[in-house]
C-alpha positions as CSV (number, residue, x, y, z in Angstrom):
1,M,-31.6,-1.0,-26.1
2,H,-28.1,-1.0,-24.9
3,S,-25.6,-3.8,-23.9
4,P,-24.0,-3.6,-20.4
5,S,-20.8,-2.5,-22.0
6,Q,-22.5,0.4,-23.8
7,V,-24.2,1.4,-20.5
8,A,-20.9,1.3,-18.7
9,D,-19.4,3.6,-21.3
10,M,-22.4,5.9,-21.1
11,L,-22.2,6.2,-17.3
12,N,-18.4,6.2,-17.2
13,V,-18.3,3.3,-14.8
14,S,-16.8,-0.2,-14.9
15,L,-18.6,-3.1,-16.7
16,S,-18.4,-5.1,-13.5
17,L,-20.4,-2.4,-11.7
18,I,-23.1,-2.6,-14.3
19,Y,-23.4,-6.4,-13.9
20,K,-23.4,-6.0,-10.1
21,L,-26.3,-3.4,-10.3
22,V,-28.2,-5.7,-12.6
23,N,-27.7,-8.7,-10.4
24,Q,-28.8,-6.8,-7.3
25,G,-31.9,-5.6,-9.1
26,V,-30.9,-1.9,-8.7
27,L,-30.6,-1.4,-12.5
28,Q,-33.5,-3.0,-14.3
29,C,-32.9,-4.8,-17.6
30,Y,-34.3,-7.2,-20.1
31,R,-32.8,-10.7,-20.5
32,I,-33.1,-12.1,-24.0
33,G,-31.6,-15.5,-23.9
34,S,-28.3,-15.0,-22.2
35,A,-28.0,-11.4,-23.4
36,I,-28.7,-8.5,-21.1
37,R,-30.3,-5.3,-22.6
38,I,-31.0,-2.1,-20.9
39,T,-33.3,0.6,-22.3
40,D,-32.9,4.4,-22.1
41,E,-35.9,4.5,-19.8
42,Q,-34.3,2.0,-17.4
43,I,-31.1,4.1,-17.3
44,Q,-33.0,7.3,-16.6
45,E,-35.0,5.6,-13.8
46,F,-31.8,4.4,-12.3
47,L,-30.2,7.8,-12.5
48,A,-33.3,9.5,-11.0
49,E,-33.3,7.1,-8.0
50,K,-29.6,7.7,-7.4
51,K,-30.0,11.4,-7.6
52,S,-32.7,11.4,-4.9
53,D,-30.6,9.0,-2.8
54,A,-27.6,11.3,-2.8
55,P,-26.9,12.7,0.7
56,K,-27.2,16.4,1.0
57,T,-23.8,17.9,1.9
58,K,-23.6,20.8,4.3
59,R,-21.7,23.8,3.1
60,R,-18.8,24.6,5.4
61,R,-18.0,28.2,6.0
62,N,-14.4,29.2,5.7
63,Q,-13.0,29.3,9.2
64,R,-10.9,32.3,10.0
65,L,-7.8,32.1,11.9
66,R,-8.0,34.7,14.6
67,D,-5.8,35.6,17.5
68,I,-3.0,33.2,16.7
69,E,0.1,33.7,18.6
70,L,3.3,32.8,16.7
């Protein structure tokens, strides 16, 4: 089980973002007294959900500059 600080370091995000995700229910956790603990499984579930939510980007072709008069 990891503390919010450890999870923030693992995901390379701010501690405040971890607390925000926990409070919104987006990142599941266990509360033991006033302590918040997050398991590896909860982190993996969160990452899997975020991966599937990521918008697919369209690949742009390089546009050629043709017939330009200078």
